C-alpha positions as CSV (number, residue, x, y, z in Angstrom):
1,X,132.2,95.6,111.2
2,X,135.4,95.7,109.1
3,X,136.2,98.6,106.8
4,X,134.6,97.0,103.7
5,X,131.3,96.4,105.7
6,X,131.4,100.0,107.0
7,X,131.7,101.3,103.4
8,X,128.9,99.0,102.3
9,X,126.7,100.1,105.2
10,X,127.3,103.8,104.4
11,X,126.4,103.3,100.7
12,X,123.4,101.2,101.3
13,X,122.0,103.4,104.1
14,X,122.2,106.5,101.9
15,X,120.7,104.9,98.8
16,X,117.9,103.1,100.6
17,X,116.9,106.3,102.4
18,X,116.7,108.1,99.1
19,X,114.6,105.4,97.4
20,X,111.7,105.6,99.8
21,X,109.4,107.6,97.5
22,X,111.1,106.7,94.2
23,X,109.1,104.8,91.4
24,X,110.0,101.1,91.3
25,X,111.6,101.1,87.9
26,X,113.8,104.1,88.7
27,X,114.7,102.7,92.1
28,X,115.8,99.3,90.6
29,X,117.9,101.0,87.9
30,X,119.7,102.9,90.7
31,X,120.3,99.7,92.7
32,X,121.6,97.8,89.6
33,X,123.9,100.6,88.7
34,X,125.5,100.2,92.1
35,X,126.0,96.5,91.5
36,X,124.2,95.5,94.7
37,X,122.3,92.4,93.2
38,X,125.7,90.8,92.5
39,X,126.8,91.0,96.2
40,X,127.0,87.2,96.7
41,X,128.3,86.4,93.2
42,X,131.9,85.3,93.1
43,X,134.4,87.8,91.8
44,X,135.5,85.2,89.2
45,X,131.9,85.5,87.8
46,X,132.0,89.3,87.8
47,X,130.3,89.8,91.2
48,X,131.1,91.5,94.4
49,X,132.3,88.3,96.1
50,X,130.7,89.3,99.4
51,X,130.4,87.3,102.6
52,X,127.2,86.5,104.5
53,X,128.2,89.2,107.0
54,X,128.3,91.6,104.0
55,X,124.9,90.4,103.1
56,X,123.7,90.9,106.7
57,X,124.6,94.6,106.4
58,X,122.5,95.1,103.2
59,X,119.6,92.9,104.3
60,X,119.3,94.6,107.7
61,X,119.3,98.1,106.1
62,X,116.7,97.0,103.6
63,X,114.5,96.1,106.5
64,X,115.4,99.3,108.4
65,X,114.2,101.4,105.5
66,X,111.3,99.2,104.5
67,X,112.8,98.9,101.0
68,X,110.0,98.0,98.6
69,X,112.2,96.8,95.7
70,X,113.0,93.0,95.9
71,X,116.8,93.5,96.3
72,X,117.2,91.0,99.1
73,X,115.6,88.3,97.0
74,X,117.6,89.2,93.9
75,X,120.8,88.9,95.9
76,X,120.0,85.4,97.1
77,X,118.8,84.3,93.7
78,X,121.9,85.7,91.9
79,X,124.1,83.8,94.2
80,X,122.5,80.5,93.1
81,X,121.5,81.2,89.5
82,X,124.5,82.9,87.9
83,X,127.0,80.0,88.0
84,X,124.2,77.7,86.6
85,X,123.8,79.9,83.5
86,X,120.6,81.8,84.5
87,X,120.9,85.5,83.5
88,X,118.9,88.6,84.4
89,X,117.1,89.4,87.5
90,X,116.3,86.5,89.9
91,X,114.0,86.1,92.8
92,X,113.1,83.5,95.3
93,X,110.0,81.4,96.3
94,X,109.1,80.1,99.7
95,X,107.8,76.7,98.5
96,X,107.3,74.5,95.4
97,X,105.5,71.4,94.3
98,X,106.5,69.5,91.2
99,X,109.3,67.5,89.7
100,X,112.6,68.2,88.0
101,X,113.5,65.8,85.2
102,X,116.1,66.1,82.5
103,X,116.7,69.7,83.1
104,X,113.0,70.6,83.0
105,X,110.7,71.6,85.9
106,X,106.9,71.0,85.9
107,X,104.8,72.1,88.9
108,X,103.9,75.1,90.9
109,X,106.0,77.8,92.6
110,X,104.4,79.7,95.5
111,X,105.3,82.7,97.5
112,X,107.3,84.1,94.7
113,X,108.5,87.7,95.4
114,X,107.7,90.1,92.5
115,X,107.5,87.1,90.2
116,X,106.1,88.9,87.0
117,X,109.2,91.1,86.8
118,X,111.8,88.3,87.4
119,X,113.7,86.2,84.8
120,X,114.2,83.2,87.0
121,X,113.2,81.8,90.4
122,X,115.1,79.9,93.1
123,X,112.7,77.7,95.1
124,X,113.1,75.0,97.7
125,X,112.7,71.5,96.3
126,X,113.1,68.7,98.9
127,X,116.1,69.5,101.0
128,X,117.9,71.5,98.3
129,X,116.7,74.0,95.6
130,X,115.7,74.3,92.0
131,X,116.4,77.2,89.7
132,X,113.6,77.8,87.2
133,X,113.5,79.9,84.0
134,X,110.4,82.1,84.0
135,X,110.4,83.0,80.3
136,X,107.3,80.8,79.6
137,X,105.8,80.8,83.1
138,X,102.0,81.0,83.8
139,X,101.2,83.5,86.5
140,X,98.3,82.0,88.4
141,X,97.6,84.4,91.2
142,X,99.2,87.6,92.6
143,X,98.5,88.9,96.0
144,X,99.7,92.1,97.7
145,X,100.5,92.5,101.4
146,X,102.9,94.6,103.3
147,X,104.0,96.7,100.3
148,X,105.1,93.7,98.1
149,X,103.6,91.1,95.8
150,X,103.6,87.4,96.3
151,X,102.9,85.3,93.3
152,X,101.8,81.7,92.5
153,X,103.4,80.5,89.3
154,X,102.5,77.5,87.1
155,X,105.4,75.9,85.3
156,X,105.1,73.4,82.5
157,X,108.5,72.0,81.4
158,X,110.5,75.1,81.9
159,X,114.4,75.0,81.7
160,X,115.6,74.4,85.3
161,X,118.6,73.1,87.2
162,X,119.1,71.7,90.7
163,X,121.1,73.7,93.2
164,X,122.9,72.7,96.4
165,X,121.9,76.1,97.9
166,X,119.4,75.7,100.6
167,X,117.2,78.6,99.7
168,X,114.6,78.0,102.4
169,X,117.2,78.4,105.2
170,X,118.9,81.3,103.4
171,X,115.5,83.0,103.0
172,X,114.9,82.5,106.7
173,X,118.3,84.2,107.4
174,X,117.4,87.1,105.1
175,X,114.1,87.6,106.9
176,X,115.8,87.5,110.3
177,X,118.1,90.3,109.2
178,X,115.3,92.3,107.7
179,X,113.3,91.9,110.9
180,X,116.2,93.1,113.0
181,X,116.6,96.2,110.9
182,X,112.9,97.0,110.9
183,X,112.7,96.6,114.7
184,X,115.5,99.0,115.2
185,X,113.7,101.6,112.9
186,X,110.3,101.1,114.7
187,X,112.0,101.4,118.1
188,X,113.6,104.8,117.1
189,X,110.2,106.0,115.9
190,X,108.5,104.9,119.2
191,X,111.2,106.6,121.3
192,X,111.0,109.8,119.3
193,X,107.2,109.8,119.5
194,X,106.9,109.3,123.3
195,X,109.5,112.1,123.9
196,X,107.4,114.5,121.9
197,X,103.8,113.6,122.9
198,X,102.6,115.3,126.1
199,X,99.9,113.9,128.5
200,X,98.9,115.1,132.0
201,X,101.6,117.8,131.9
202,X,104.6,115.7,130.9
203,X,105.8,113.7,128.0
204,X,104.8,110.1,127.6
205,X,108.5,109.1,128.0
206,X,108.3,110.2,131.7
207,X,105.7,107.5,132.5
208,X,107.3,104.4,134.1
209,X,105.0,101.9,132.2
210,X,106.0,103.5,128.9
211,X,109.7,103.3,129.9
212,X,109.4,99.7,130.8
213,X,107.7,98.8,127.5
214,X,110.3,100.6,125.5
215,X,113.1,98.9,127.5
216,X,111.5,95.5,126.6
217,X,111.3,96.6,123.0
218,X,115.0,97.5,123.0
219,X,115.9,94.1,124.4
220,X,113.9,92.3,121.7
221,X,115.5,94.4,118.9
222,X,119.0,93.8,120.3
223,X,118.3,90.0,120.6
224,X,117.1,89.8,117.0
225,X,120.2,91.7,115.8
226,X,122.6,89.5,117.8
227,X,120.9,86.3,116.5
228,X,121.1,87.5,112.9
229,X,124.8,88.4,113.3
230,X,125.5,84.9,114.8
231,X,123.7,83.3,111.9
232,X,125.8,85.3,109.3
233,X,129.0,84.4,111.1
234,X,128.0,80.7,111.1
235,X,127.1,80.8,107.4
236,X,130.5,82.2,106.7
237,X,132.1,79.4,108.7
238,X,130.1,76.7,106.9
239,X,126.7,75.1,107.4
240,X,125.0,77.4,110.0
241,X,121.8,75.4,110.1
242,X,121.4,75.6,113.9
243,X,122.2,79.3,114.0
244,X,119.8,80.2,111.1
245,X,117.0,78.2,112.8
246,X,117.7,80.0,116.2
247,X,117.9,83.4,114.5
248,X,114.6,83.1,112.6
249,X,112.8,81.8,115.7
250,X,114.2,84.6,117.9
251,X,113.5,87.2,115.2
252,X,109.9,86.0,114.9
253,X,109.4,86.3,118.6
254,X,110.9,89.7,118.7
255,X,108.7,90.9,115.8
256,X,105.5,89.9,117.7
257,X,106.5,91.7,120.9
258,X,108.1,94.7,119.1
259,X,105.2,95.5,116.8
260,X,102.7,95.3,119.7
261,X,104.8,97.7,121.8
262,X,105.4,100.1,118.9
263,X,101.7,100.5,118.2
264,X,100.9,100.8,121.8
265,X,103.4,103.6,122.2
266,X,102.0,105.4,119.2
267,X,98.4,105.0,120.1
268,X,95.8,105.3,117.3
269,X,98.1,107.3,115.0
270,X,100.4,104.3,114.5
271,X,97.7,102.5,112.5
272,X,97.0,105.4,110.1
273,X,98.1,105.2,106.5
274,X,99.8,108.6,106.6
275,X,102.1,107.8,109.5
276,X,105.4,106.0,108.9
277,X,105.1,103.1,111.3
278,X,102.9,100.8,109.3
279,X,105.3,100.2,106.4
280,X,107.6,98.6,109.0
281,X,105.1,96.7,111.1
282,X,103.2,95.3,108.1
283,X,106.4,93.9,106.8
284,X,107.4,92.6,110.2
285,X,104.1,90.6,110.4
286,X,104.7,89.3,106.9
287,X,108.4,88.3,107.4
288,X,107.6,86.6,110.6
289,X,105.5,84.0,108.7
290,X,107.7,83.6,105.6
291,X,110.4,80.9,105.4
292,X,109.2,79.2,108.6
293,X,107.0,80.5,111.4
294,X,107.6,80.1,115.1
295,X,106.3,76.6,115.3
296,X,108.3,75.4,112.3
297,X,111.7,76.5,113.7
298,X,110.9,75.6,117.3
299,X,110.0,72.1,116.3
300,X,113.1,71.7,114.2
301,X,115.4,72.9,116.9
302,X,113.6,70.8,119.5
303,X,113.8,67.7,117.4
304,X,117.6,68.1,116.9
305,X,118.2,68.6,120.6
306,X,116.1,65.6,121.5
307,X,117.9,63.5,119.0
308,X,121.3,64.4,120.5
309,X,120.1,63.9,124.1
310,X,120.0,66.1,127.1
311,X,123.6,65.3,128.1
312,X,124.9,66.9,124.9
313,X,122.8,70.0,124.9
314,X,125.1,72.4,126.8
315,X,128.3,71.1,125.3
316,X,126.8,71.4,121.8
317,X,125.6,74.9,122.5
318,X,128.9,76.1,124.0
319,X,130.9,74.6,121.2
320,X,129.3,77.0,118.7
321,X,130.8,80.0,120.4
322,X,134.4,78.7,120.5
């Protein structure tokens, strides 16, 4: 990381750790005071002017600390909505159905993160995105899972604008980064636990099977982090479609393996409400399915490789690391 990213990491790490038990309204006020939602807004528009590698730092730490406030979504939404004239707090949706005509959107937005408290939503529409004003939205259904809400919103002729930002892919990148951070945190907890827990006269960490499982966990966490970094670097260079797809698929796979090992290492205590593992693993299960599950990204990558042909596969792959 460069000096700016190190400073951003130190600030975010300290603040997110402090906000674990802070009421939502107070936590959001603290985050806004630091200017974090404007991370991806251009400096000319009054924002931080950050890169996708800067965003990776914040997204990963949000996952590491199981941050409950929708900062990641607000950052992505602000990057799309501000220059189109949408003010206030934004959020994102994972899917939409409807039509955009004459600057008005009618339809349904689903998978909206913390929708009732947002001023506008950025949602995928076709192969691009739509930014929709929520001032007159109809909140159809709100569900809660993994410490956050997901809302279905009905829209009837709300002010809206098309955006070239591919929010579905960027949402996938964000979830990849959050998964990487949460896996690191769960791994630290698992290692700490097996070094404290005794069985048959020695700590669990002394058993070869436990060591092997944790080594596998560490490899999965490292792979997810490397994939997320590769995606951030590719987004800063330009399109990054292949790298984002690969990162989300790899992070999804790591989440499945890592959560299983984390709970196995902790035994029954890992499932209890009082213990600190479940805020991480519940989010990991949720993030794995959001913005494309394993099959979605595997099919997308496979279709692209088949379209290019086997003779191009290695050359195309190697060219991305030049």
